[in-house]
PDB file of N, CA, C and O in Angstrom:
ATOM      1  N   MET A   1      94.979 118.258  94.412  1.00  0.00           N
ATOM      2  CA  MET A   1      95.707 117.071  94.000  1.00  0.00           C
ATOM      3  C   MET A   1      97.091 117.028  94.660  1.00  0.00           C
ATOM      4  O   MET A   1      97.653 115.957  94.889  1.00  0.00           O
ATOM      5  N   ARG A   2      97.622 118.215  94.960  1.00  0.00           N
ATOM      6  CA  ARG A   2      98.934 118.290  95.591  1.00  0.00           C
ATOM      7  C   ARG A   2      98.923 117.644  96.970  1.00  0.00           C
ATOM      8  O   ARG A   2      99.905 117.020  97.374  1.00  0.00           O
ATOM      9  N   TYR A   3      97.802 117.792  97.701  1.00  0.00           N
ATOM     10  CA  TYR A   3      97.694 117.221  99.043  1.00  0.00           C
ATOM     11  C   TYR A   3      97.673 115.694  98.990  1.00  0.00           C
ATOM     12  O   TYR A   3      98.276 115.023  99.828  1.00  0.00           O
ATOM     13  N   ILE A   4      96.979 115.165  98.009  1.00  0.00           N
ATOM     14  CA  ILE A   4      96.922 113.700  97.857  1.00  0.00           C
ATOM     15  C   ILE A   4      98.301 113.161  97.515  1.00  0.00           C
ATOM     16  O   ILE A   4      98.730 112.144  98.061  1.00  0.00           O
ATOM     17  N   SER A   5      98.988 113.836  96.619  1.00  0.00           N
ATOM     18  CA  SER A   5     100.327 113.401  96.225  1.00  0.00           C
ATOM     19  C   SER A   5     101.301 113.443  97.405  1.00  0.00           C
ATOM     20  O   SER A   5     102.080 112.509  97.596  1.00  0.00           O
ATOM     21  N   SER A   6     101.263 114.505  98.188  1.00  0.00           N
ATOM     22  CA  SER A   6     102.170 114.589  99.345  1.00  0.00           C
ATOM     23  C   SER A   6     101.809 113.560 100.407  1.00  0.00           C
ATOM     24  O   SER A   6     102.691 113.011 101.067  1.00  0.00           O
ATOM     25  N   PHE A   7     100.498 113.293 100.578  1.00  0.00           N
ATOM     26  CA  PHE A   7     100.093 112.261 101.532  1.00  0.00           C
ATOM     27  C   PHE A   7     100.581 110.890 101.086  1.00  0.00           C
ATOM     28  O   PHE A   7     101.070 110.113 101.906  1.00  0.00           O
ATOM     29  N   LEU A   8     100.456 110.584  99.801  1.00  0.00           N
ATOM     30  CA  LEU A   8     100.913 109.276  99.307  1.00  0.00           C
ATOM     31  C   LEU A   8     102.423 109.140  99.411  1.00  0.00           C
ATOM     32  O   LEU A   8     102.922 108.043  99.664  1.00  0.00           O
ATOM     33  N   ASP A   9     103.172 110.238  99.220  1.00  0.00           N
ATOM     34  CA  ASP A   9     104.626 110.188  99.433  1.00  0.00           C
ATOM     35  C   ASP A   9     104.948 109.882 100.889  1.00  0.00           C
ATOM     36  O   ASP A   9     105.812 109.053 101.176  1.00  0.00           O
ATOM     37  N   TRP A  10     104.252 110.550 101.810  1.00  0.00           N
ATOM     38  CA  TRP A  10     104.462 110.294 103.232  1.00  0.00           C
ATOM     39  C   TRP A  10     104.103 108.853 103.571  1.00  0.00           C
ATOM     40  O   TRP A  10     104.816 108.185 104.319  1.00  0.00           O
ATOM     41  N   TYR A  11     102.993 108.383 103.014  1.00  0.00           N
ATOM     42  CA  TYR A  11     102.529 107.033 103.318  1.00  0.00           C
ATOM     43  C   TYR A  11     103.524 105.989 102.815  1.00  0.00           C
ATOM     44  O   TYR A  11     103.760 104.985 103.488  1.00  0.00           O
ATOM     45  N   GLU A  12     104.102 106.213 101.654  1.00  0.00           N
ATOM     46  CA  GLU A  12     105.060 105.243 101.125  1.00  0.00           C
ATOM     47  C   GLU A  12     106.315 105.176 101.996  1.00  0.00           C
ATOM     48  O   GLU A  12     106.918 104.111 102.128  1.00  0.00           O
ATOM     49  N   LYS A  13     106.708 106.290 102.585  1.00  0.00           N
ATOM     50  CA  LYS A  13     107.864 106.292 103.489  1.00  0.00           C
ATOM     51  C   LYS A  13     107.595 105.479 104.749  1.00  0.00           C
ATOM     52  O   LYS A  13     108.518 104.913 105.336  1.00  0.00           O
ATOM     53  N   HIS A  14     106.336 105.420 105.165  1.00  0.00           N
ATOM     54  CA  HIS A  14     105.954 104.711 106.388  1.00  0.00           C
ATOM     55  C   HIS A  14     105.217 103.407 106.093  1.00  0.00           C
ATOM     56  O   HIS A  14     104.447 102.932 106.927  1.00  0.00           O
ATOM     57  N   LEU A  15     105.441 102.832 104.932  1.00  0.00           N
ATOM     58  CA  LEU A  15     104.705 101.650 104.493  1.00  0.00           C
ATOM     59  C   LEU A  15     104.980 100.433 105.378  1.00  0.00           C
ATOM     60  O   LEU A  15     104.061  99.666 105.662  1.00  0.00           O
ATOM     61  N   THR A  16     106.216 100.245 105.813  1.00  0.00           N
ATOM     62  CA  THR A  16     106.558  99.086 106.640  1.00  0.00           C
ATOM     63  C   THR A  16     105.796  99.119 107.959  1.00  0.00           C
ATOM     64  O   THR A  16     105.262  98.098 108.392  1.00  0.00           O
ATOM     65  N   LYS A  17     105.742 100.265 108.592  1.00  0.00           N
ATOM     66  CA  LYS A  17     105.012 100.384 109.858  1.00  0.00           C
ATOM     67  C   LYS A  17     103.526 100.092 109.647  1.00  0.00           C
ATOM     68  O   LYS A  17     102.888  99.436 110.470  1.00  0.00           O
ATOM     69  N   SER A  18     102.998 100.579 108.552  1.00  0.00           N
ATOM     70  CA  SER A  18     101.584 100.355 108.262  1.00  0.00           C
ATOM     71  C   SER A  18     101.303  98.867 108.035  1.00  0.00           C
ATOM     72  O   SER A  18     100.281  98.349 108.486  1.00  0.00           O
ATOM     73  N   LEU A  19     102.206  98.188 107.340  1.00  0.00           N
ATOM     74  CA  LEU A  19     102.011  96.757 107.099  1.00  0.00           C
ATOM     75  C   LEU A  19     102.115  95.949 108.390  1.00  0.00           C
ATOM     76  O   LEU A  19     101.426  94.941 108.545  1.00  0.00           O
ATOM     77  N   ILE A  20     102.965  96.378 109.313  1.00  0.00           N
ATOM     78  CA  ILE A  20     103.068  95.694 110.605  1.00  0.00           C
ATOM     79  C   ILE A  20     101.759  95.848 111.388  1.00  0.00           C
ATOM     80  O   ILE A  20     101.269  94.884 111.977  1.00  0.00           O
ATOM     81  N   VAL A  21     101.199  97.056 111.393  1.00  0.00           N
ATOM     82  CA  VAL A  21      99.919  97.272 112.076  1.00  0.00           C
ATOM     83  C   VAL A  21      98.830  96.425 111.427  1.00  0.00           C
ATOM     84  O   VAL A  21      98.011  95.822 112.121  1.00  0.00           O
ATOM     85  N   SER A  22      98.821  96.379 110.105  1.00  0.00           N
ATOM     86  CA  SER A  22      97.829  95.566 109.391  1.00  0.00           C
ATOM     87  C   SER A  22      97.986  94.084 109.727  1.00  0.00           C
ATOM     88  O   SER A  22      96.994  93.384 109.929  1.00  0.00           O
ATOM     89  N   ALA A  23      99.224  93.608 109.785  1.00  0.00           N
ATOM     90  CA  ALA A  23      99.465  92.201 110.108  1.00  0.00           C
ATOM     91  C   ALA A  23      98.981  91.873 111.520  1.00  0.00           C
ATOM     92  O   ALA A  23      98.377  90.823 111.737  1.00  0.00           O
ATOM     93  N   ILE A  24      99.237  92.750 112.469  1.00  0.00           N
ATOM     94  CA  ILE A  24      98.785  92.512 113.847  1.00  0.00           C
ATOM     95  C   ILE A  24      97.264  92.435 113.901  1.00  0.00           C
ATOM     96  O   ILE A  24      96.701  91.560 114.558  1.00  0.00           O
ATOM     97  N   ILE A  25      96.604  93.360 113.205  1.00  0.00           N
ATOM     98  CA  ILE A  25      95.136  93.354 113.201  1.00  0.00           C
ATOM     99  C   ILE A  25      94.607  92.075 112.560  1.00  0.00           C
ATOM    100  O   ILE A  25      93.630  91.498 113.039  1.00  0.00           O
ATOM    101  N   LEU A  26      95.240  91.635 111.494  1.00  0.00           N
ATOM    102  CA  LEU A  26      94.781  90.405 110.852  1.00  0.00           C
ATOM    103  C   LEU A  26      95.041  89.180 111.729  1.00  0.00           C
ATOM    104  O   LEU A  26      94.249  88.238 111.707  1.00  0.00           O
ATOM    105  N   TYR A  27      96.129  89.172 112.499  1.00  0.00           N
ATOM    106  CA  TYR A  27      96.382  88.054 113.413  1.00  0.00           C
ATOM    107  C   TYR A  27      95.381  88.043 114.568  1.00  0.00           C
ATOM    108  O   TYR A  27      95.050  86.984 115.100  1.00  0.00           O
ATOM    109  N   ILE A  28      94.905  89.217 114.949  1.00  0.00           N
ATOM    110  CA  ILE A  28      93.879  89.294 115.989  1.00  0.00           C
ATOM    111  C   ILE A  28      92.585  88.653 115.493  1.00  0.00           C
ATOM    112  O   ILE A  28      91.752  88.228 116.294  1.00  0.00           O
ATOM    113  N   GLN A  29      92.419  88.583 114.186  1.00  0.00           N
ATOM    114  CA  GLN A  29      91.211  87.996 113.599  1.00  0.00           C
ATOM    115  C   GLN A  29      91.111  86.492 113.832  1.00  0.00           C
ATOM    116  O   GLN A  29      90.018  85.937 113.727  1.00  0.00           O
ATOM    117  N   ILE A  30      92.198  85.826 114.140  1.00  0.00           N
ATOM    118  CA  ILE A  30      92.184  84.362 114.283  1.00  0.00           C
ATOM    119  C   ILE A  30      91.213  83.909 115.374  1.00  0.00           C
ATOM    120  O   ILE A  30      90.402  83.024 115.101  1.00  0.00           O
ATOM    121  N   PRO A  31      91.243  84.462 116.601  1.00  0.00           N
ATOM    122  CA  PRO A  31      90.249  84.017 117.593  1.00  0.00           C
ATOM    123  C   PRO A  31      88.815  84.311 117.163  1.00  0.00           C
ATOM    124  O   PRO A  31      87.897  83.546 117.458  1.00  0.00           O
ATOM    125  N   HIS A  32      88.635  85.424 116.464  1.00  0.00           N
ATOM    126  CA  HIS A  32      87.298  85.751 115.974  1.00  0.00           C
ATOM    127  C   HIS A  32      86.830  84.711 114.955  1.00  0.00           C
ATOM    128  O   HIS A  32      85.653  84.352 114.931  1.00  0.00           O
ATOM    129  N   SER A  33      87.734  84.235 114.128  1.00  0.00           N
ATOM    130  CA  SER A  33      87.371  83.211 113.143  1.00  0.00           C
ATOM    131  C   SER A  33      86.961  81.909 113.830  1.00  0.00           C
ATOM    132  O   SER A  33      86.033  81.233 113.385  1.00  0.00           O
ATOM    133  N   VAL A  34      87.647  81.565 114.902  1.00  0.00           N
ATOM    134  CA  VAL A  34      87.284  80.361 115.656  1.00  0.00           C
ATOM    135  C   VAL A  34      85.891  80.523 116.263  1.00  0.00           C
ATOM    136  O   VAL A  34      85.083  79.594 116.248  1.00  0.00           O
ATOM    137  N   THR A  35      85.625  81.716 116.796  1.00  0.00           N
ATOM    138  CA  THR A  35      84.319  81.983 117.379  1.00  0.00           C
ATOM    139  C   THR A  35      83.221  81.936 116.320  1.00  0.00           C
ATOM    140  O   THR A  35      82.145  81.388 116.559  1.00  0.00           O
ATOM    141  N   ALA A  36      83.495  82.506 115.162  1.00  0.00           N
ATOM    142  CA  ALA A  36      82.511  82.495 114.078  1.00  0.00           C
ATOM    143  C   ALA A  36      82.257  81.069 113.603  1.00  0.00           C
ATOM    144  O   ALA A  36      81.115  80.702 113.326  1.00  0.00           O
ATOM    145  N   ALA A  37      83.298  80.276 113.508  1.00  0.00           N
ATOM    146  CA  ALA A  37      83.126  78.874 113.094  1.00  0.00           C
ATOM    147  C   ALA A  37      82.315  78.107 114.129  1.00  0.00           C
ATOM    148  O   ALA A  37      81.477  77.279 113.772  1.00  0.00           O
ATOM    149  N   ASP A  38      82.558  78.376 115.407  1.00  0.00           N
ATOM    150  CA  ASP A  38      81.804  77.722 116.468  1.00  0.00           C
ATOM    151  C   ASP A  38      80.319  78.065 116.362  1.00  0.00           C
ATOM    152  O   ASP A  38      79.459  77.201 116.535  1.00  0.00           O
ATOM    153  N   CYS A  39      80.032  79.325 116.080  1.00  0.00           N
ATOM    154  CA  CYS A  39      78.639  79.765 115.957  1.00  0.00           C
ATOM    155  C   CYS A  39      77.994  79.209 114.691  1.00  0.00           C
ATOM    156  O   CYS A  39      76.862  78.726 114.725  1.00  0.00           O
ATOM    157  N   PHE A  40      78.714  79.279 113.580  1.00  0.00           N
ATOM    158  CA  PHE A  40      78.144  78.890 112.289  1.00  0.00           C
ATOM    159  C   PHE A  40      77.934  77.377 112.184  1.00  0.00           C
ATOM    160  O   PHE A  40      76.877  76.915 111.755  1.00  0.00           O
ATOM    161  N   PHE A  41      78.945  76.624 112.577  1.00  0.00           N
ATOM    162  CA  PHE A  41      78.868  75.167 112.440  1.00  0.00           C
ATOM    163  C   PHE A  41      78.321  74.475 113.693  1.00  0.00           C
ATOM    164  O   PHE A  41      78.159  73.255 113.716  1.00  0.00           O
ATOM    165  N   ARG A  42      78.041  75.262 114.725  1.00  0.00           N
ATOM    166  CA  ARG A  42      77.534  74.734 115.999  1.00  0.00           C
ATOM    167  C   ARG A  42      78.413  73.582 116.510  1.00  0.00           C
ATOM    168  O   ARG A  42      77.948  72.473 116.773  1.00  0.00           O
ATOM    169  N   LEU A  43      79.685  73.902 116.632  1.00  0.00           N
ATOM    170  CA  LEU A  43      80.667  72.901 117.048  1.00  0.00           C
ATOM    171  C   LEU A  43      80.580  72.589 118.536  1.00  0.00           C
ATOM    172  O   LEU A  43      81.047  71.540 118.980  1.00  0.00           O
ATOM    173  N   GLY A  44      79.993  73.483 119.297  1.00  0.00           N
ATOM    174  CA  GLY A  44      79.851  73.247 120.726  1.00  0.00           C
ATOM    175  C   GLY A  44      81.137  73.413 121.497  1.00  0.00           C
ATOM    176  O   GLY A  44      81.343  72.757 122.518  1.00  0.00           O
ATOM    177  N   MET A  45      82.008  74.290 121.017  1.00  0.00           N
ATOM    178  CA  MET A  45      83.283  74.516 121.698  1.00  0.00           C
ATOM    179  C   MET A  45      83.089  75.337 122.970  1.00  0.00           C
ATOM    180  O   MET A  45      83.994  75.409 123.802  1.00  0.00           O
ATOM    181  N   GLY A  46      81.943  75.944 123.127  1.00  0.00           N
ATOM    182  CA  GLY A  46      81.657  76.705 124.337  1.00  0.00           C
ATOM    183  C   GLY A  46      82.282  78.077 124.374  1.00  0.00           C
ATOM    184  O   GLY A  46      82.369  78.688 125.439  1.00  0.00           O
ATOM    185  N   VAL A  47      82.719  78.577 123.231  1.00  0.00           N
ATOM    186  CA  VAL A  47      83.352  79.885 123.207  1.00  0.00           C
ATOM    187  C   VAL A  47      82.306  80.986 123.108  1.00  0.00           C
ATOM    188  O   VAL A  47      82.429  82.029 123.750  1.00  0.00           O
ATOM    189  N   ILE A  48      81.282  80.751 122.308  1.00  0.00           N
ATOM    190  CA  ILE A  48      80.283  81.780 122.061  1.00  0.00           C
ATOM    191  C   ILE A  48      79.261  81.814 123.204  1.00  0.00           C
ATOM    192  O   ILE A  48      78.868  80.776 123.736  1.00  0.00           O
ATOM    193  N   HIS A  49      78.851  83.003 123.558  1.00  0.00           N
ATOM    194  CA  HIS A  49      77.870  83.262 124.626  1.00  0.00           C
ATOM    195  C   HIS A  49      78.321  82.703 125.980  1.00  0.00           C
ATOM    196  O   HIS A  49      77.494  82.408 126.842  1.00  0.00           O
ATOM    197  N   PHE A  50      79.616  82.563 126.154  1.00  0.00           N
ATOM    198  CA  PHE A  50      80.155  82.102 127.431  1.00  0.00           C
ATOM    199  C   PHE A  50      80.225  83.255 128.420  1.00  0.00           C
ATOM    200  O   PHE A  50      79.910  83.104 129.601  1.00  0.00           O
ATOM    201  N   ASN A  51      80.643  84.411 127.914  1.00  0.00           N
ATOM    202  CA  ASN A  51      80.809  85.591 128.743  1.00  0.00           C
ATOM    203  C   ASN A  51      80.472  86.809 127.880  1.00  0.00           C
ATOM    204  O   ASN A  51      81.015  86.928 126.781  1.00  0.00           O
ATOM    205  N   PRO A  52      79.611  87.707 128.323  1.00  0.00           N
ATOM    206  CA  PRO A  52      79.236  88.855 127.487  1.00  0.00           C
ATOM    207  C   PRO A  52      80.418  89.765 127.144  1.00  0.00           C
ATOM    208  O   PRO A  52      80.469  90.337 126.055  1.00  0.00           O
ATOM    209  N   ILE A  53      81.353  89.895 128.063  1.00  0.00           N
ATOM    210  CA  ILE A  53      82.517  90.743 127.794  1.00  0.00           C
ATOM    211  C   ILE A  53      83.401  90.101 126.733  1.00  0.00           C
ATOM    212  O   ILE A  53      83.887  90.787 125.833  1.00  0.00           O
ATOM    213  N   LEU A  54      83.612  88.804 126.830  1.00  0.00           N
ATOM    214  CA  LEU A  54      84.390  88.091 125.820  1.00  0.00           C
ATOM    215  C   LEU A  54      83.710  88.159 124.460  1.00  0.00           C
ATOM    216  O   LEU A  54      84.376  88.349 123.443  1.00  0.00           O
ATOM    217  N   ASP A  55      82.395  88.007 124.434  1.00  0.00           N
ATOM    218  CA  ASP A  55      81.652  88.125 123.179  1.00  0.00           C
ATOM    219  C   ASP A  55      81.825  89.510 122.571  1.00  0.00           C
ATOM    220  O   ASP A  55      81.984  89.642 121.358  1.00  0.00           O
ATOM    221  N   PHE A  56      81.794  90.547 123.412  1.00  0.00           N
ATOM    222  CA  PHE A  56      81.974  91.914 122.920  1.00  0.00           C
ATOM    223  C   PHE A  56      83.333  92.071 122.248  1.00  0.00           C
ATOM    224  O   PHE A  56      83.420  92.623 121.152  1.00  0.00           O
ATOM    225  N   PHE A  57      84.395  91.591 122.893  1.00  0.00           N
ATOM    226  CA  PHE A  57      85.729  91.735 122.311  1.00  0.00           C
ATOM    227  C   PHE A  57      85.891  90.902 121.044  1.00  0.00           C
ATOM    228  O   PHE A  57      86.506  91.359 120.081  1.00  0.00           O
ATOM    229  N   LEU A  58      85.351  89.694 121.034  1.00  0.00           N
ATOM    230  CA  LEU A  58      85.493  88.855 119.845  1.00  0.00           C
ATOM    231  C   LEU A  58      84.716  89.408 118.658  1.00  0.00           C
ATOM    232  O   LEU A  58      85.172  89.305 117.520  1.00  0.00           O
ATOM    233  N   TYR A  59      83.555  89.990 118.909  1.00  0.00           N
ATOM    234  CA  TYR A  59      82.763  90.545 117.810  1.00  0.00           C
ATOM    235  C   TYR A  59      83.226  91.939 117.407  1.00  0.00           C
ATOM    236  O   TYR A  59      83.070  92.323 116.248  1.00  0.00           O
ATOM    237  N   SER A  60      83.787  92.697 118.331  1.00  0.00           N
ATOM    238  CA  SER A  60      84.244  94.042 117.990  1.00  0.00           C
ATOM    239  C   SER A  60      85.501  94.019 117.128  1.00  0.00           C
ATOM    240  O   SER A  60      85.862  95.038 116.540  1.00  0.00           O
ATOM    241  N   ILE A  61      86.166  92.881 117.045  1.00  0.00           N
ATOM    242  CA  ILE A  61      87.331  92.762 116.175  1.00  0.00           C
ATOM    243  C   ILE A  61      86.941  93.012 114.721  1.00  0.00           C
ATOM    244  O   ILE A  61      87.772  93.443 113.922  1.00  0.00           O
ATOM    245  N   ASP A  62      85.681  92.743 114.375  1.00  0.00           N
ATOM    246  CA  ASP A  62      85.220  93.006 113.016  1.00  0.00           C
ATOM    247  C   ASP A  62      85.440  94.462 112.618  1.00  0.00           C
ATOM    248  O   ASP A  62      85.735  94.752 111.458  1.00  0.00           O
ATOM    249  N   LEU A  63      85.300  95.367 113.566  1.00  0.00           N
ATOM    250  CA  LEU A  63      85.462  96.782 113.257  1.00  0.00           C
ATOM    251  C   LEU A  63      86.900  97.133 112.908  1.00  0.00           C
ATOM    252  O   LEU A  63      87.146  98.118 112.211  1.00  0.00           O
ATOM    253  N   LEU A  64      87.856  96.336 113.386  1.00  0.00           N
ATOM    254  CA  LEU A  64      89.263  96.603 113.086  1.00  0.00           C
ATOM    255  C   LEU A  64      89.640  96.219 111.663  1.00  0.00           C
ATOM    256  O   LEU A  64      90.708  96.607 111.189  1.00  0.00           O
ATOM    257  N   GLU A  65      88.796  95.473 110.975  1.00  0.00           N
ATOM    258  CA  GLU A  65      89.112  95.064 109.607  1.00  0.00           C
ATOM    259  C   GLU A  65      89.222  96.253 108.666  1.00  0.00           C
ATOM    260  O   GLU A  65      89.906  96.168 107.646  1.00  0.00           O
ATOM    261  N   ALA A  66      88.570  97.341 108.984  1.00  0.00           N
ATOM    262  CA  ALA A  66      88.607  98.514 108.105  1.00  0.00           C
ATOM    263  C   ALA A  66      90.017  99.094 108.006  1.00  0.00           C
ATOM    264  O   ALA A  66      90.391  99.621 106.959  1.00  0.00           O
ATOM    265  N   ILE A  67      90.802  99.007 109.077  1.00  0.00           N
ATOM    266  CA  ILE A  67      92.149  99.588 109.072  1.00  0.00           C
ATOM    267  C   ILE A  67      93.060  98.893 108.060  1.00  0.00           C
ATOM    268  O   ILE A  67      93.699  99.585 107.268  1.00  0.00           O
ATOM    269  N   PRO A  68      93.152  97.544 108.045  1.00  0.00           N
ATOM    270  CA  PRO A  68      93.993  96.918 107.022  1.00  0.00           C
ATOM    271  C   PRO A  68      93.461  97.130 105.604  1.00  0.00           C
ATOM    272  O   PRO A  68      94.247  97.238 104.663  1.00  0.00           O
ATOM    273  N   ILE A  69      92.155  97.190 105.440  1.00  0.00           N
ATOM    274  CA  ILE A  69      91.602  97.418 104.107  1.00  0.00           C
ATOM    275  C   ILE A  69      92.056  98.784 103.584  1.00  0.00           C
ATOM    276  O   ILE A  69      92.468  98.903 102.430  1.00  0.00           O
ATOM    277  N   ILE A  70      91.982  99.804 104.426  1.00  0.00           N
ATOM    278  CA  ILE A  70      92.440 101.137 104.024  1.00  0.00           C
ATOM    279  C   ILE A  70      93.942 101.132 103.767  1.00  0.00           C
ATOM    280  O   ILE A  70      94.411 101.718 102.792  1.00  0.00           O
ATOM    281  N   GLY A  71      94.699 100.467 104.645  1.00  0.00           N
ATOM    282  CA  GLY A  71      96.151 100.431 104.496  1.00  0.00           C
ATOM    283  C   GLY A  71      96.599  99.739 103.228  1.00  0.00           C
ATOM    284  O   GLY A  71      97.488 100.225 102.528  1.00  0.00           O
ATOM    285  N   ILE A  72      95.995  98.620 102.933  1.00  0.00           N
ATOM    286  CA  ILE A  72      96.366  97.890 101.721  1.00  0.00           C
ATOM    287  C   ILE A  72      95.965  98.676 100.477  1.00  0.00           C
ATOM    288  O   ILE A  72      96.702  98.693  99.491  1.00  0.00           O
ATOM    289  N   THR A  73      94.808  99.323 100.515  1.00  0.00           N
ATOM    290  CA  THR A  73      94.382 100.146  99.391  1.00  0.00           C
ATOM    291  C   THR A  73      95.360 101.289  99.143  1.00  0.00           C
ATOM    292  O   THR A  73      95.704 101.578  97.996  1.00  0.00           O
ATOM    293  N   LEU A  74      95.810 101.940 100.219  1.00  0.00           N
ATOM    294  CA  LEU A  74      96.777 103.027 100.058  1.00  0.00           C
ATOM    295  C   LEU A  74      98.116 102.512  99.532  1.00  0.00           C
ATOM    296  O   LEU A  74      98.767 103.189  98.736  1.00  0.00           O
ATOM    297  N   ALA A  75      98.531 101.329  99.968  1.00  0.00           N
ATOM    298  CA  ALA A  75      99.783 100.751  99.472  1.00  0.00           C
ATOM    299  C   ALA A  75      99.686 100.463  97.975  1.00  0.00           C
ATOM    300  O   ALA A  75     100.628 100.718  97.224  1.00  0.00           O
ATOM    301  N   ILE A  76      98.559  99.938  97.555  1.00  0.00           N
ATOM    302  CA  ILE A  76      98.368  99.647  96.126  1.00  0.00           C
ATOM    303  C   ILE A  76      98.378 100.943  95.323  1.00  0.00           C
ATOM    304  O   ILE A  76      99.010 101.011  94.269  1.00  0.00           O
ATOM    305  N   ILE A  77      97.691 101.965  95.805  1.00  0.00           N
ATOM    306  CA  ILE A  77      97.659 103.255  95.093  1.00  0.00           C
ATOM    307  C   ILE A  77      99.056 103.845  95.001  1.00  0.00           C
ATOM    308  O   ILE A  77      99.436 104.376  93.957  1.00  0.00           O
ATOM    309  N   ALA A  78      99.831 103.760  96.086  1.00  0.00           N
ATOM    310  CA  ALA A  78     101.192 104.302  96.077  1.00  0.00           C
ATOM    311  C   ALA A  78     102.076 103.558  95.075  1.00  0.00           C
ATOM    312  O   ALA A  78     102.881 104.181  94.383  1.00  0.00           O
ATOM    313  N   LYS A  79     101.936 102.248  94.992  1.00  0.00           N
ATOM    314  CA  LYS A  79     102.751 101.469  94.054  1.00  0.00           C
ATOM    315  C   LYS A  79     102.326 101.728  92.604  1.00  0.00           C
ATOM    316  O   LYS A  79     103.173 101.834  91.716  1.00  0.00           O
ATOM    317  N   ILE A  80     101.014 101.828  92.367  1.00  0.00           N
ATOM    318  CA  ILE A  80     100.539 102.108  91.007  1.00  0.00           C
ATOM    319  C   ILE A  80     100.988 103.507  90.581  1.00  0.00           C
ATOM    320  O   ILE A  80     101.364 103.725  89.429  1.00  0.00           O
ATOM    321  N   ARG A  81     100.945 104.436  91.510  1.00  0.00           N
ATOM    322  CA  ARG A  81     101.339 105.799  91.192  1.00  0.00           C
ATOM    323  C   ARG A  81     102.809 105.882  90.787  1.00  0.00           C
ATOM    324  O   ARG A  81     103.171 106.691  89.932  1.00  0.00           O
ATOM    325  N   LYS A  82     103.652 105.057  91.389  1.00  0.00           N
ATOM    326  CA  LYS A  82     105.075 105.059  91.055  1.00  0.00           C
ATOM    327  C   LYS A  82     105.320 104.475  89.663  1.00  0.00           C
ATOM    328  O   LYS A  82     106.275 104.858  88.987  1.00  0.00           O
ATOM    329  N   LYS A  83     104.463 103.551  89.237  1.00  0.00           N
ATOM    330  CA  LYS A  83     104.632 102.929  87.920  1.00  0.00           C
ATOM    331  C   LYS A  83     104.177 103.842  86.790  1.00  0.00           C
ATOM    332  O   LYS A  83     104.656 103.727  85.661  1.00  0.00           O
ATOM    333  N   VAL A  84     103.246 104.753  87.096  1.00  0.00           N
ATOM    334  CA  VAL A  84     102.678 105.611  86.047  1.00  0.00           C
ATOM    335  C   VAL A  84     103.565 106.803  85.782  1.00  0.00           C
ATOM    336  O   VAL A  84     103.246 107.633  84.931  1.00  0.00           O
TER     337      VAL A  84
END
């Protein structure tokens, strides 16, 4: 339990940097959302299946969502821990 407590103390000291990384990752999601909307609603914007490399980058952004989810969860745990 001591290791978890020391990790959460370290994480709280670096919370601003973590939130900046999370914000950047979430802003990267915007082009992916446009691509998903084009595919789902068949808008015909020509973004999807235009280039295999572009498709790879737009779809691989989904994997980056795990980083903000972990970061936000750790921030919530650190704040709850301070209240208790």
